N, C-alpha and C positions, 0 to 999 in steps of 0.2 A: 144364789149366794145370799146369806142371811143379812139382816139389817146391820148387825154388829160388824160384819166384815165390810159392808159397803161404807159404813162410817169410818172404819179404819183406812180404807183406800182414799177416801176424800180428805181426811185430816192428815194422814201420813203416807202420801203416795210413794215415797221412796223407800219404804221399809222392807217389804218382802213380797214375793209372789207366792200365792198359796192356791193349790188346786182345791176346788170345792170338795172333791171326792176324798182328798188327802189333807185333812186339816193339820196334820202334824209335820208336813213337809215344808221346810223353809229354804228359800233360795233368795239371794239378793235381787231386788229390782232396782233398776238404775234410773228410772224416770216414770212418771205417771203414764205417759204414752206407751212406754215399753211394757209396763205392767199390764196395761189394758190389752195390748196386742198379745202378750203372753197368755193372759187368761182366756182370750178368744181362741188361740191356737190349742191350748190345753183343754178346751171344751168346757170351761167354767160357765160360759154364757150359753152354749149349745153343745149338747153331747153329740160327737161325731158318730159314735157306735150305737146310737139309739135310732130306731126307726119308728115311724108313726103308723099305727095300724088301727083304723076305726077311731081316730082321734085320741088313742092311748099310746103313750110312749112304751116301746118294747126294748129291753136291754138285750144286747148281743150275748151270745153264749160265753164269750171271753169275759165280758163285764160281770156276768153272773158268777163265773168261776172265780174271778179275782175277788169279788165281794165275799164269797164263801171263805176263801183262803185268808182274807184280811182279818178274820176272827181269830186266827192263830197268831199269838203274840210275836213269836219268832219270825214268822213270815212277814208280818207287818213291819218289823224293824228293818229287814232287808229290802222290802218293797219301798218303804219311805226313803231309805238311803238312795236307792236306785232312781226313784222319782226326783229327788232333790238334785242328784247329779245330772239327770237328763234335762231338767229345767235350766240349771246353771249352764250346761254346755250349749243349749239352744240359745239362751240369752246372750252369751258372749259371742257366739258365731254371728248372730243377727246384728248385734251392735257393731262388730268389726266390719261386716259387709256393708252396713248402712253408711259407714264412714269411708268406704272404698279403700280399706287397708288390707293388704295381703297378710297371711299368717307369718310370712317371713319378715315383713315390715314391723308387725306387732312384736314379734320375737326380738328383733334387733332393738326396738325401743325399750323393752323391759329386760334386756340383757339375758336372753335365754335362746333356745333353739326353736326352729319351726316345728320340729317334732313334738316339743312340749306343748305348743299351742294346738297342734293337731289332736294330741291326746286330750287336752283340756276341753276341746270342742266336740269330742267324740262321746256320745252317750253310752257307748259300749265299753269304754274304758272304765274299769271298776274303781280305780284309785281316786280318792278325793283330794283336790288341790289344797295346798296350804293357804292359810289366811294371808300370808305375806305375798304369795303369787297372785291371789285374787285381788289384793289391794294394788299391786303394781299394774295388773291388767286394767282395773277400774280407772286408775289415774291416767294410763295411756289412752283410754277411750273417753277421757274427760268426764268421768263419772266418779261417784263417791260410793265406796263399799259400806253398807250399813248392815250390821248383824243385830238381830233383835230376838229376844225370848218373850213370847206372849202366851197368855193362857187361852 
């Protein structure tokens, strides 16, 4: 991760999670610890799909394919949206589990159904949650939702 991004993490740890590979993907981070663990899970610190051969990092075939496809503007738009949704779903599920709250309990607290929470936590569900729903979830998990546009 570049110096610019490291400085942003240190000065504003609650702003967003950004995958190094996908600089245009924004998803809320809810604490510095959460953002650091998310970056590690997403491979920002270490690429899971890279192997070391003769001291050189080798990208997997899927990484090479995605890298080629990301040059297509339309593909990038859909890829970025899916990546943002995946990161968001993962973050919410991890925070909920860390607080030992079931999907049903969280749903009851924010006045929705367990199925809505399940869809929200599913990276396969293509729907993007509303800001209102995300704000209610953040408050129920004792976090603050922060949306930021950065260059």
